[in-house]
C-alpha positions as CSV (number, residue, x, y, z in Angstrom):
1,M,0.0,0.0,0.0
2,S,1.3,3.5,-0.8
3,R,2.9,5.4,2.0
4,R,3.3,8.8,0.5
5,N,1.2,10.4,3.3
6,D,3.4,9.3,6.2
7,L,3.1,11.8,9.0
8,P,5.8,14.1,10.3
9,A,8.1,13.4,13.2
10,D,7.6,16.0,15.9
11,G,7.3,15.9,19.6
12,P,4.0,15.8,21.5
13,R,2.0,18.9,21.2
14,T,-1.4,20.1,22.3
15,S,-3.9,22.1,20.4
16,A,-6.2,24.9,21.4
17,A,-8.6,24.2,18.6
18,T,-8.8,20.4,18.9
19,A,-9.5,18.1,21.7
20,V,-6.5,17.3,23.9
21,L,-5.7,13.7,24.8
22,P,-6.3,12.9,28.4
23,T,-3.2,12.2,30.4
24,P,-2.7,8.5,30.7
25,N,-2.2,7.1,34.2
26,P,1.4,7.4,35.5
27,A,1.9,3.6,35.5
28,A,1.0,3.4,31.8
29,S,3.2,6.4,30.9
30,Q,6.2,5.1,32.8
31,A,5.8,1.6,31.4
32,S,5.5,2.7,27.8
33,D,8.5,1.9,25.7
34,R,8.8,4.6,23.1
35,R,10.5,2.5,20.4
36,R,10.0,3.0,16.7
37,V,7.3,1.2,14.9
38,D,7.9,0.2,11.3
39,T,6.0,2.4,8.8
40,D,3.9,-0.6,7.7
41,D,2.4,-0.6,11.2
42,A,0.4,2.4,10.0
43,A,-0.9,0.9,6.9
44,G,-4.6,0.2,6.5
45,A,-8.0,1.8,7.0
46,A,-9.0,3.9,9.9
47,V,-12.0,4.8,12.0
48,L,-12.5,7.4,14.8
49,P,-15.2,8.0,17.3
50,P,-17.9,10.4,16.1
51,G,-17.9,12.3,19.4
52,A,-21.7,12.6,19.8
53,A,-23.2,14.5,22.7
54,A,-23.3,11.4,24.8
55,A,-19.7,10.4,23.9
56,R,-21.1,7.8,21.6
57,A,-18.7,6.7,18.9
58,S,-18.0,4.3,16.1
59,S,-14.5,3.6,15.2
60,L,-12.3,0.9,13.8
61,G,-8.8,-0.6,13.9
62,R,-6.6,-3.5,13.0
63,G,-3.3,-5.3,13.7
64,G,-1.7,-8.7,13.2
65,E,1.3,-10.9,12.6
66,G,2.5,-13.1,9.8
67,P,3.2,-12.3,6.2
68,G,2.4,-8.6,5.3
69,A,1.2,-7.8,8.8
70,L,2.7,-6.0,11.8
71,P,6.4,-6.8,12.0
72,A,7.3,-8.8,15.1
73,R,10.1,-7.8,17.4
74,A,13.2,-10.0,17.4
75,E,13.5,-9.9,21.1
76,S,10.7,-10.8,23.6
77,R,8.9,-7.9,25.3
78,P,6.9,-8.3,28.5
79,A,3.3,-7.2,28.7
80,G,2.9,-3.7,29.9
81,R,5.3,-2.1,27.4
82,S,3.8,-0.3,24.4
83,R,5.6,0.8,21.2
84,R,5.3,4.4,20.0
85,R,6.8,6.2,17.2
86,R,6.6,9.8,16.0
87,A,4.9,10.3,12.7
88,R,7.4,11.0,9.9
89,G,7.9,14.4,8.4
90,G,8.8,17.8,9.7
91,C,5.6,19.8,9.9
92,S,4.5,20.9,13.3
93,L,0.9,20.1,12.9
94,A,0.2,19.0,16.5
95,D,-0.2,22.5,17.9
96,R,-2.5,25.1,16.4
97,P,-1.1,28.6,17.0
98,D,-3.0,30.6,19.5
99,P,-4.5,34.0,18.4
100,S,-1.8,35.9,20.3
101,A,0.9,34.3,18.1
102,A,-0.8,35.2,14.8
103,S,1.5,38.1,14.0
104,R,4.6,36.0,14.8
105,A,3.3,33.2,12.5
106,S,2.6,35.7,9.7
107,A,6.0,37.2,10.0
108,E,7.7,33.8,10.0
109,A,5.6,32.7,7.0
110,A,6.7,35.8,5.1
111,L,10.3,34.9,5.8
112,R,9.9,31.3,4.8
113,T,7.8,31.7,1.7
114,A,9.9,31.8,-1.4
115,W,7.3,32.5,-4.0
116,A,3.7,31.7,-5.0
117,L,2.3,30.6,-8.3
118,D,-1.4,30.5,-9.3
119,L,-2.0,28.1,-12.2
120,H,-5.8,28.2,-12.0
121,R,-7.7,29.8,-14.9
122,R,-9.6,31.9,-12.3
123,P,-7.0,33.6,-10.0
124,A,-7.9,33.6,-6.4
125,A,-8.2,37.0,-4.7
126,W,-7.4,35.4,-1.3
127,L,-4.1,34.1,-2.5
128,G,-3.2,37.5,-3.8
129,R,-4.0,39.2,-0.5
130,W,-2.2,36.6,1.5
131,A,0.9,36.9,-0.7
132,G,0.8,40.7,-0.6
133,S,0.5,40.9,3.2
134,R,3.4,38.4,3.5
135,R,5.6,40.2,0.9
136,T,5.8,37.0,-1.2
137,P,6.3,37.2,-5.0
138,L,3.1,36.0,-6.7
139,L,3.0,35.0,-10.3
140,R,0.0,34.3,-12.4
141,A,0.1,31.5,-15.0
142,S,-0.7,33.9,-17.8
143,A,2.2,36.2,-16.9
144,A,4.6,33.4,-16.4
145,R,4.1,32.2,-20.0
146,T,5.3,35.5,-21.3
147,L,8.5,35.8,-19.3
148,D,11.9,34.5,-20.5
149,G,14.4,32.8,-18.1
150,A,16.0,35.9,-16.8
151,A,12.8,37.8,-16.2
152,L,11.3,34.7,-14.5
153,L,14.3,34.4,-12.2
154,D,13.9,38.0,-11.2
155,A,10.2,37.7,-10.6
156,L,10.7,34.7,-8.3
157,S,13.8,35.8,-6.5
158,D,13.4,36.5,-2.8
159,R,16.5,38.4,-1.8
160,R,15.1,39.0,1.7
161,V,15.8,35.4,2.7
162,A,19.1,34.8,0.8
163,E,21.1,34.6,4.1
164,S,18.6,34.2,6.8
165,S,16.5,31.1,5.9
166,P,17.2,27.8,7.6
167,P,19.1,25.0,5.8
168,S,15.8,23.4,4.6
169,G,15.0,26.5,2.6
170,P,11.7,28.3,2.3
171,V,8.6,26.8,0.7
172,A,7.1,27.6,-2.7
173,I,3.2,27.6,-3.0
174,V,1.5,26.5,-6.1
175,R,-2.3,26.7,-6.6
176,L,-3.2,23.9,-9.1
177,P,-5.7,24.2,-12.0
178,D,-8.9,22.2,-12.4
179,R,-7.3,20.2,-15.3
180,W,-3.6,19.4,-15.7
181,T,-2.4,20.5,-19.1
182,A,0.9,20.6,-20.9
183,A,0.9,24.4,-20.6
184,A,0.4,24.2,-16.8
185,E,3.3,21.7,-16.6
186,D,5.5,23.9,-18.7
187,V,4.9,26.9,-16.6
188,L,5.5,25.0,-13.3
189,A,8.7,23.4,-14.7
190,R,10.1,26.8,-15.8
191,C,9.3,28.3,-12.4
192,L,11.0,25.5,-10.6
193,A,14.0,25.6,-12.9
194,A,14.3,29.4,-12.3
195,S,13.7,29.2,-8.5
196,P,16.6,30.5,-6.4
197,P,18.8,27.9,-4.9
198,R,17.8,28.7,-1.3
199,S,14.1,28.1,-2.1
200,S,14.4,24.4,-2.7
201,G,13.2,23.4,0.7
202,G,9.7,22.2,-0.3
203,L,6.7,22.8,-2.6
204,L,3.1,23.1,-1.3
205,L,0.5,22.2,-3.9
206,L,-2.9,23.7,-3.2
207,S,-5.5,21.3,-4.5
208,T,-9.2,20.8,-4.0
209,Q,-11.6,18.7,-1.9
210,R,-13.2,17.4,-5.1
211,V,-10.4,14.6,-5.0
212,H,-12.4,13.1,-2.2
213,F,-15.5,13.0,-4.4
214,G,-13.8,11.1,-7.2
215,D,-12.8,14.0,-9.5
216,R,-10.2,12.4,-11.7
217,H,-9.2,15.7,-13.2
218,A,-8.2,17.0,-9.8
219,E,-6.3,13.7,-9.0
220,R,-4.4,14.0,-12.3
221,A,-3.5,17.6,-11.5
222,E,-2.0,16.5,-8.1
223,R,-0.1,13.7,-9.7
224,G,1.2,15.8,-12.6
225,A,2.4,18.6,-10.3
226,A,4.0,16.2,-7.9
227,S,5.8,14.4,-10.7
228,C,7.0,17.7,-12.2
229,A,8.3,18.8,-8.7
230,A,10.1,15.5,-8.2
231,R,11.9,15.9,-11.6
232,A,13.1,19.4,-10.4
233,G,14.3,18.1,-7.0
234,F,11.4,19.5,-5.0
235,A,9.5,17.6,-2.3
236,G,5.9,18.3,-3.1
237,S,3.3,18.1,-0.4
238,V,-0.4,18.5,-1.2
239,L,-3.0,20.6,0.7
240,R,-6.6,19.9,-0.3
241,L,-8.9,22.7,0.5
242,G,-12.6,23.1,0.9
243,K,-14.4,25.9,-0.9
244,V,-13.1,29.3,0.2
245,I,-15.9,31.8,1.2
246,D,-15.8,34.9,-0.9
247,D,-17.5,37.5,1.3
248,D,-18.2,39.9,-1.6
249,L,-19.7,37.2,-3.7
250,A,-21.7,35.9,-0.8
251,R,-23.2,39.3,0.0
252,S,-24.2,39.8,-3.6
253,A,-25.9,36.4,-3.8
254,A,-27.5,36.6,-0.4
255,P,-31.0,37.6,-1.8
256,W,-31.3,34.2,-3.5
257,Q,-31.4,32.4,-0.1
258,P,-35.1,31.5,-0.2
259,A,-34.8,29.7,-3.6
260,L,-32.0,27.4,-2.4
261,P,-32.8,24.0,-0.7
262,A,-31.1,23.0,2.5
263,S,-29.7,19.9,0.8
264,L,-27.3,22.0,-1.2
265,R,-24.3,22.0,1.0
266,S,-20.5,21.8,1.0
267,C,-17.4,22.3,3.1
268,W,-16.5,26.0,3.5
269,L,-13.2,27.6,4.6
270,T,-13.0,31.2,5.9
271,V,-10.2,33.3,4.5
272,Q,-8.8,33.7,8.0
273,E,-8.6,29.9,8.7
274,L,-7.0,29.4,5.3
275,E,-4.4,32.1,5.9
276,E,-3.6,30.6,9.3
277,T,-3.1,27.2,7.7
278,L,-0.8,28.5,5.0
279,D,1.2,30.4,7.6
280,R,1.8,27.3,9.6
281,L,2.7,25.2,6.6
282,A,4.9,27.9,5.1
283,A,6.7,28.5,8.5
284,D,7.3,24.8,9.1
285,P,6.9,22.8,5.8
286,P,6.8,19.0,5.7
287,Q,10.2,17.6,5.0
288,R,8.8,14.6,3.2
289,P,5.8,14.5,0.7
290,R,2.6,14.4,2.6
291,T,-1.1,15.0,1.7
292,L,-3.3,17.0,4.0
293,T,-6.9,18.1,3.8
294,V,-8.5,21.1,5.4
295,L,-12.3,21.0,4.6
296,G,-13.7,23.8,6.8
297,A,-17.2,23.8,8.3
298,N,-19.9,21.7,6.6
299,L,-22.7,24.2,5.9
300,S,-25.5,24.6,3.5
301,V,-25.3,27.3,0.8
302,R,-28.1,29.1,2.5
303,E,-26.2,29.2,5.8
304,V,-23.1,30.7,4.0
305,L,-25.2,33.4,2.3
306,R,-27.0,34.2,5.5
307,S,-23.8,34.7,7.4
308,A,-22.5,37.1,4.7
309,G,-24.4,39.9,6.1
310,E,-27.1,42.3,4.6
311,S,-27.4,42.6,0.9
312,P,-27.8,45.9,-0.9
313,P,-31.2,47.4,-0.7
314,C,-31.5,47.5,-4.5
315,R,-31.6,43.6,-4.5
316,G,-35.1,43.6,-2.9
317,A,-36.7,42.6,-6.2
318,V,-34.3,39.7,-6.5
319,A,-35.2,38.5,-3.0
320,G,-38.9,38.6,-4.0
321,L,-38.2,36.5,-7.1
322,A,-36.2,34.1,-5.0
323,R,-39.2,33.6,-2.7
324,V,-41.4,32.9,-5.6
325,L,-38.9,30.3,-6.9
326,G,-38.7,28.7,-3.5
327,A,-42.4,28.5,-3.2
328,V,-42.7,26.6,-6.5
329,Q,-39.8,24.3,-5.5
330,A,-37.6,25.4,-8.4
331,G,-34.6,25.2,-6.3
332,R,-35.3,21.6,-5.2
333,L,-35.8,20.6,-8.8
334,A,-32.5,22.2,-9.8
335,A,-30.7,20.5,-7.0
336,A,-32.3,17.2,-8.0
337,L,-31.0,17.6,-11.6
338,L,-27.6,18.6,-10.2
339,R,-27.5,15.5,-8.0
340,A,-28.5,13.3,-11.0
341,G,-25.8,14.8,-13.1
342,A,-23.2,14.1,-10.4
343,A,-23.3,10.5,-11.5
344,W,-21.4,11.6,-14.7
345,R,-19.6,14.7,-13.2
346,P,-18.1,13.7,-9.9
347,A,-17.0,17.3,-9.3
348,W,-20.6,18.2,-8.7
349,R,-20.8,15.8,-5.7
350,E,-19.2,18.4,-3.5
351,W,-22.5,20.3,-3.5
352,F,-24.1,17.5,-1.6
353,C,-21.5,16.8,1.0
354,T,-22.7,15.1,4.1
355,T,-20.5,12.0,4.2
356,L,-17.1,11.1,2.7
357,E,-16.2,7.5,1.9
358,P,-12.4,7.2,1.5
359,R,-11.1,4.0,-0.1
360,T,-7.5,3.9,1.1
361,R,-5.6,4.4,4.4
362,D,-3.7,7.4,2.9
363,E,-7.0,9.2,2.1
364,V,-8.3,8.6,5.7
365,L,-5.1,10.0,7.2
366,S,-5.2,13.0,4.9
367,L,-8.7,13.8,6.2
368,Y,-7.9,13.1,9.9
369,N,-5.0,15.4,10.7
370,P,-4.5,18.0,13.4
371,L,-5.5,20.8,11.0
372,N,-8.7,19.2,9.9
373,R,-9.7,17.1,12.9
374,R,-12.3,19.6,14.3
375,H,-14.1,19.6,10.9
376,V,-14.7,15.8,10.6
377,V,-16.2,12.9,12.5
378,L,-14.8,9.5,11.7
379,A,-17.2,6.6,11.8
380,G,-17.4,2.9,10.8
381,Y,-20.5,1.8,9.0
382,N,-22.1,5.1,10.2
383,T,-25.0,3.4,11.9
384,G,-25.0,6.2,14.5
385,V,-26.1,8.7,11.9
386,T,-28.3,6.5,9.6
387,H,-30.0,4.4,12.3
388,F,-29.8,6.3,15.6
389,G,-30.1,9.8,14.2
390,W,-26.9,11.3,15.7
391,K,-26.2,14.9,14.6
392,F,-22.8,16.6,14.0
393,P,-23.6,20.2,13.0
394,G,-20.9,21.8,10.9
395,R,-18.9,18.6,10.6
396,T,-18.4,16.1,7.9
397,V,-18.8,12.4,8.6
398,V,-16.0,10.2,7.2
399,R,-17.2,6.6,6.7
400,T,-14.2,4.3,6.7
401,T,-15.7,0.9,5.8
402,G,-14.3,1.3,2.3
403,C,-10.8,0.7,3.7
404,H,-10.6,-3.1,4.0
405,E,-7.7,-4.2,1.9
406,R,-6.2,-6.3,4.6
407,L,-8.3,-9.1,5.9
408,R,-6.5,-12.4,6.4
409,V,-6.5,-15.5,8.7
410,V,-3.1,-16.4,10.2
411,G,-3.4,-19.4,12.5
412,D,-5.8,-18.6,15.3
413,A,-5.8,-14.8,14.6
414,L,-7.6,-12.5,12.2
415,Q,-5.6,-9.6,10.8
416,A,-8.0,-6.9,9.5
417,D,-8.0,-3.4,8.2
418,A,-10.0,-0.9,10.3
419,G,-12.9,-0.6,7.9
420,A,-13.6,-4.4,7.5
421,T,-17.1,-5.2,8.7
422,I,-18.1,-8.2,10.7
423,K,-19.9,-9.5,7.7
424,L,-16.8,-9.5,5.5
425,A,-14.8,-11.1,8.4
426,R,-17.4,-13.8,8.8
427,E,-17.3,-14.7,5.1
428,R,-13.5,-14.9,5.2
429,L,-13.5,-17.0,8.3
430,E,-16.1,-19.4,7.0
431,A,-14.0,-20.1,4.0
432,S,-11.1,-21.0,6.4
433,G,-13.2,-23.1,8.8
434,K,-13.0,-20.5,11.5
435,S,-15.4,-18.1,13.3
436,L,-15.5,-15.1,15.5
437,V,-15.4,-15.6,19.3
438,V,-18.6,-13.5,19.6
439,R,-21.3,-13.5,17.0
440,P,-23.4,-10.2,17.1
441,N,-26.9,-10.4,15.6
442,Y,-26.1,-7.4,13.3
443,S,-23.1,-8.0,11.0
444,Y,-22.9,-4.5,9.3
445,V,-20.6,-3.1,11.9
446,A,-16.8,-2.2,11.5
447,L,-14.5,-4.6,13.4
448,G,-12.6,-1.7,14.8
449,S,-15.6,-0.3,16.5
450,S,-15.2,-3.1,19.0
451,F,-12.2,-1.2,20.5
452,F,-14.3,1.9,21.3
453,V,-17.8,0.6,22.0
454,P,-19.0,-2.8,23.4
455,I,-20.2,-4.9,20.4
456,H,-21.7,-7.9,22.1
457,G,-23.8,-10.8,21.0
458,S,-25.3,-13.3,23.3
459,G,-22.2,-15.3,24.1
460,S,-21.6,-16.6,27.6
461,E,-17.8,-17.2,27.0
462,A,-16.9,-13.6,26.2
463,A,-18.5,-10.3,27.1
464,A,-18.0,-8.5,23.8
465,L,-16.1,-8.7,20.5
466,G,-13.5,-6.5,22.1
467,D,-12.5,-9.3,24.4
468,A,-10.9,-11.1,21.4
469,L,-8.7,-8.1,20.5
470,E,-5.0,-9.0,20.9
471,Q,-3.2,-6.0,19.3
472,V,-4.0,-2.6,17.9
473,V,-2.2,0.2,16.1
474,L,-3.4,3.7,16.8
475,Y,-2.7,7.1,15.3
476,L,-2.8,9.9,18.0
477,P,-3.6,13.3,16.2
478,D,-2.8,15.5,19.1
479,S,0.8,14.3,19.4
480,D,1.0,13.3,15.7
481,E,2.4,9.8,16.3
482,F,1.6,6.1,15.9
483,L,1.2,3.8,18.8
484,R,1.1,-0.1,18.8
485,L,-0.5,-1.7,21.9
486,R,-1.0,-5.3,22.9
487,R,-3.5,-6.7,25.4
488,G,-1.7,-6.6,28.7
489,D,-0.2,-3.2,28.2
490,P,-1.5,-0.7,30.7
491,E,-2.2,1.8,28.0
492,F,-4.3,-0.7,26.0
493,A,-6.7,-1.0,29.0
494,A,-6.6,2.8,29.5
495,R,-7.6,3.5,25.8
496,M,-10.2,0.7,25.3
497,Y,-13.7,1.9,25.4
498,A,-12.5,5.5,25.7
499,P,-13.4,7.1,22.3
500,A,-13.2,10.6,23.7
501,D,-9.4,10.7,23.4
502,G,-9.7,11.0,19.7
503,A,-7.3,8.2,18.8
504,L,-7.6,6.7,15.3
505,L,-7.5,2.9,15.2
506,L,-5.6,1.7,12.1
507,R,-5.2,-2.0,12.4
508,L,-6.1,-4.9,14.7
509,R,-5.4,-8.5,15.4
510,M,-8.2,-10.5,16.8
511,R,-8.4,-14.0,18.3
512,I,-10.6,-16.4,16.5
513,Q,-11.8,-20.0,17.1
514,D,-12.6,-23.1,15.0
515,A,-16.0,-23.1,13.4
516,R,-18.6,-24.8,15.6
517,R,-22.0,-26.5,15.3
518,Y,-24.8,-25.6,17.7
519,A,-27.8,-27.3,19.1
520,A,-30.6,-24.7,19.4
521,E,-33.0,-24.7,22.3
522,R,-36.1,-22.5,22.5
523,R,-38.5,-22.3,25.5
524,V,-41.2,-20.0,26.6
525,L,-41.4,-18.9,30.3
526,E,-44.7,-17.6,31.8
527,S,-44.3,-14.7,34.2
528,P,-40.7,-15.6,35.4
529,T,-39.3,-13.8,38.3
530,A,-36.2,-11.6,38.2
531,A,-34.2,-14.3,39.9
532,E,-35.3,-16.9,37.3
533,A,-34.6,-14.7,34.4
534,W,-31.1,-13.8,35.8
535,A,-30.4,-17.5,36.3
536,E,-31.3,-18.3,32.7
537,L,-28.9,-15.6,31.5
538,Q,-26.0,-17.0,33.7
539,D,-26.1,-20.5,32.2
540,R,-22.4,-21.2,31.7
541,E,-23.0,-24.5,29.8
542,A,-24.7,-22.7,26.9
543,C,-22.5,-21.0,24.3
544,N,-25.1,-18.3,23.7
545,V,-28.1,-17.2,25.8
546,E,-30.8,-14.7,24.9
547,L,-34.2,-13.7,26.3
548,R,-36.8,-11.8,24.3
549,K,-40.1,-10.2,25.3
550,A,-42.5,-8.8,22.7
551,R,-44.0,-6.1,24.9
552,A,-43.1,-4.8,28.3
553,E,-46.6,-5.5,29.7
554,G,-46.7,-9.1,28.5
555,D,-46.0,-12.2,30.6
556,R,-44.4,-14.5,28.0
557,V,-40.6,-14.5,27.8
558,T,-38.9,-16.5,25.1
559,V,-35.5,-18.1,25.9
560,H,-33.0,-18.9,23.2
561,K,-30.0,-21.0,24.0
562,Y,-27.3,-22.6,21.9
563,Y,-25.2,-25.5,23.1
564,P,-22.1,-27.1,21.5
565,A,-23.1,-29.9,19.1
566,S,-21.2,-32.4,16.9
567,E,-21.1,-32.4,13.1
568,A,-23.1,-35.6,13.1
569,D,-26.1,-34.0,14.8
570,A,-28.5,-33.4,11.9
571,A,-30.5,-30.8,13.9
572,S,-27.5,-28.7,14.7
573,V,-27.1,-25.2,13.2
574,A,-23.9,-23.3,12.0
575,E,-24.8,-19.9,13.6
576,A,-25.8,-19.0,17.1
577,A,-28.3,-16.4,15.8
578,D,-32.0,-16.3,15.8
579,A,-34.4,-15.4,12.9
580,V,-34.5,-11.8,14.0
581,G,-30.7,-11.3,13.7
582,R,-30.7,-13.0,10.3
583,T,-33.5,-10.8,9.1
584,W,-31.6,-7.6,10.0
585,D,-28.6,-8.7,7.8
586,R,-31.0,-9.6,4.9
587,I,-32.5,-6.1,5.2
588,E,-29.1,-4.4,5.2
589,S,-28.0,-6.3,2.1
590,V,-30.7,-4.6,0.0
591,P,-29.8,-0.8,-0.1
592,P,-33.2,0.6,-0.8
593,L,-34.8,-1.6,1.9
594,A,-32.0,-0.7,4.3
595,W,-32.6,3.0,3.7
596,L,-36.3,2.6,4.4
597,F,-35.7,0.5,7.5
598,H,-33.2,3.0,9.0
599,W,-35.4,6.0,8.1
600,L,-38.4,4.5,9.8
601,V,-36.4,3.7,13.0
602,R,-34.7,7.1,12.9
603,T,-37.9,9.0,12.5
604,W,-40.4,7.0,14.5
605,G,-38.4,4.8,16.8
606,Y,-36.3,5.2,20.0
607,H,-33.6,2.6,20.6
608,V,-31.4,2.4,23.7
609,E,-29.5,-0.3,25.6
610,L,-28.7,-0.4,29.4
611,F,-26.2,-2.6,31.3
612,L,-27.6,-3.5,34.7
613,N,-26.1,-5.4,37.6
614,R,-28.1,-8.0,39.6
615,E,-29.7,-5.5,42.0
616,E,-30.6,-3.0,39.2
617,F,-31.9,-5.9,37.0
618,A,-34.2,-6.9,39.8
619,V,-35.6,-3.4,40.1
620,F,-36.0,-3.1,36.4
621,W,-37.8,-6.5,36.1
622,R,-40.4,-5.7,38.8
623,R,-41.3,-2.3,37.2
624,H,-40.7,-2.6,33.5
625,G,-44.2,-3.7,32.8
626,Q,-45.4,-0.1,33.4
627,L,-43.2,1.3,30.7
628,P,-44.2,1.8,27.0
629,I,-41.5,-0.5,25.6
630,A,-42.4,-2.4,22.4
631,K,-39.5,-4.8,22.3
632,L,-37.1,-6.1,25.0
633,Q,-34.0,-8.2,24.5
634,F,-31.8,-9.5,27.4
635,R,-28.2,-10.8,27.0
636,P,-25.4,-11.6,29.4
637,A,-22.4,-9.2,29.6
638,R,-19.5,-10.9,31.4
639,C,-17.1,-8.8,33.5
640,D,-14.0,-8.0,31.4
641,G,-12.0,-5.9,33.9
642,M,-11.4,-2.9,31.6
643,P,-11.5,0.4,33.5
644,H,-13.8,2.2,30.9
645,S,-16.0,-0.8,30.2
646,P,-19.7,-0.6,31.2
647,F,-19.3,-4.1,32.6
648,G,-15.7,-3.9,33.7
649,D,-16.5,-4.3,37.5
650,E,-19.0,-7.1,37.6
651,D,-21.3,-9.3,35.5
652,R,-24.2,-7.4,34.0
653,V,-27.2,-8.0,31.8
654,A,-27.6,-5.9,28.6
655,V,-31.2,-4.7,28.2
656,D,-31.9,-3.7,24.6
657,M,-35.2,-1.7,24.4
658,F,-37.1,-0.2,21.5
659,M,-40.2,2.0,21.6
660,R,-42.0,4.6,19.6
661,R,-40.4,8.0,19.5
662,G,-42.2,10.5,21.8
663,R,-42.6,7.9,24.6
664,Q,-39.0,7.9,25.7
665,A,-39.7,10.4,28.5
666,A,-41.3,7.8,30.6
667,L,-38.3,5.5,30.3
668,Q,-35.8,8.4,31.0
669,H,-37.7,9.4,34.1
670,F,-37.8,5.7,35.3
671,V,-34.1,5.3,34.8
672,T,-33.3,8.7,36.5
673,E,-35.5,7.8,39.6
674,H,-35.0,4.1,40.0
675,L,-31.7,3.3,38.2
676,P,-29.5,6.3,38.7
677,H,-26.3,4.3,38.3
678,A,-27.3,2.3,35.3
679,R,-24.8,2.4,32.4
680,Y,-25.7,3.1,28.8
681,N,-24.2,1.6,25.7
682,R,-22.6,4.6,24.0
683,G,-22.8,3.0,20.6
684,K,-26.5,2.2,20.8
685,H,-28.5,5.2,21.8
686,S,-31.1,7.2,19.8
687,L,-31.1,10.9,20.0
């Protein structure tokens, strides 16, 4: 897998604009062995916690050993020692400059910027203002074509930094065109050839966010410019930008707000944030080629125009026409046509930006960097948004299930990319005669999510899928470094089920087992007591135990149990999953049906899960018949000893509840009054 986006090597830093990693416990910090991890440790997909209001998250990860997996150490290493390495490069991304340092950053950027070149057919006013305020030579493509070698050298020379710049040399900034042409390549090659000797420290190529939407022309422009820079001896890094807000244009277009639908949205950068980003990268450029993305806030076009301020009074007639067009739904029709045309013109997809779906590890890392972290929310299969209705105003969701190149079975372990789903893993394991230690009912969940939220089935041998994790590789954006942890390391326990620290899980290695056959048992209990229900759930002889109740006020409880069976048993089944779980997977496999199902649940349903100990379960069982709950499911949750686990201190029971939206107030009041210490599943909670 390509490693062109390896991250820079800098010391730990904190950021005023991004969340700061919580300080690990002293024992974990002292025990950590900060050794280097091979670059391949960082290969693979990535997922991060979405950071919803209730700290709910969905994230991924991976790790492994064997051919093509995490390289093993030659010497033995006792448990409790983690491996950490600084991300490669030289760009100080881990600390955003505070406002008081803005003038110093601007002055340093002016010193370190050799020249700027705008190859776009529409010159950017913001680049001209930035270059002028930093006293940086700026050349337009049209002007560069008319200059000979001597004139070009004079235009690009920066005599101010001839003796004062550091050995790495200042950076040159190039804004790329929409399409890469021979003329653009000729201009860039001539400028690089004429560049002063001291300006060969690096090249920053300004690209567009349309690369993340599949715009091949933008991709070719990046590759062409990077290739041209490499031939000239420049290290070319890429900065992909969201749409830059032009305040004058926004004010003039503000009267058209009523005609525009809310679905027309994109990622928007303010000129101030863009200038700060350029100042940082110009003052401390990456020493090795790296790709970064700064999207900006995810806003509708209407919000952007509304924030531009008052429009001129003479535009009142335009506003009236816009209201008429909005009333007849002309804007919605135009947006629908634009969305349909995006199937042939990927560049148009940026006008309907709600979720990005990167396909490589490099693309995920380019989106999740310290400069852009506050603008994105990383998710796995994105069930939190599509099913539970989580909202992230102003931020773009990055769905990482497209990154699953690595998925292999090595002995009794599964090595997986972060984006690999449970469904893909089950298919690969079945072909090898293996199975997961825990079989959740719903298979469209990223494997890496198991490190951040409890993904449990009805197994009695393991509490959740996370119990099978043996090794993970993390990227820490605040300190801009990679970290490999194994089960038994203090920091492994400190970070598991702790999505708020913002770590990005890149790769995991998971323990698996030989495929089994099960003997299914189904019984119906009439009005069982809390003690009887608890005893059924604690049956250690069964591999899987599950209790279901159709309605809270009902008396009948259905018990599903699965016991080990031999291959010769004709009545045995291959999966410890009931018909309901299999139905969910069948629905999800048909996209239109899945969309309808999730829309109905998101709009009309309320879904939540609690983890109750024995005393809390007794209270809940006695009183739950008075609650407007439409469906109840009870499963065991064995104590796993993890400090952040909802069942880390004792055995509990997972109570999965579903009801109609609008009736959840009764449940919330009941939990507040009678179960104040009950624990919620952060990954399964409707808003």
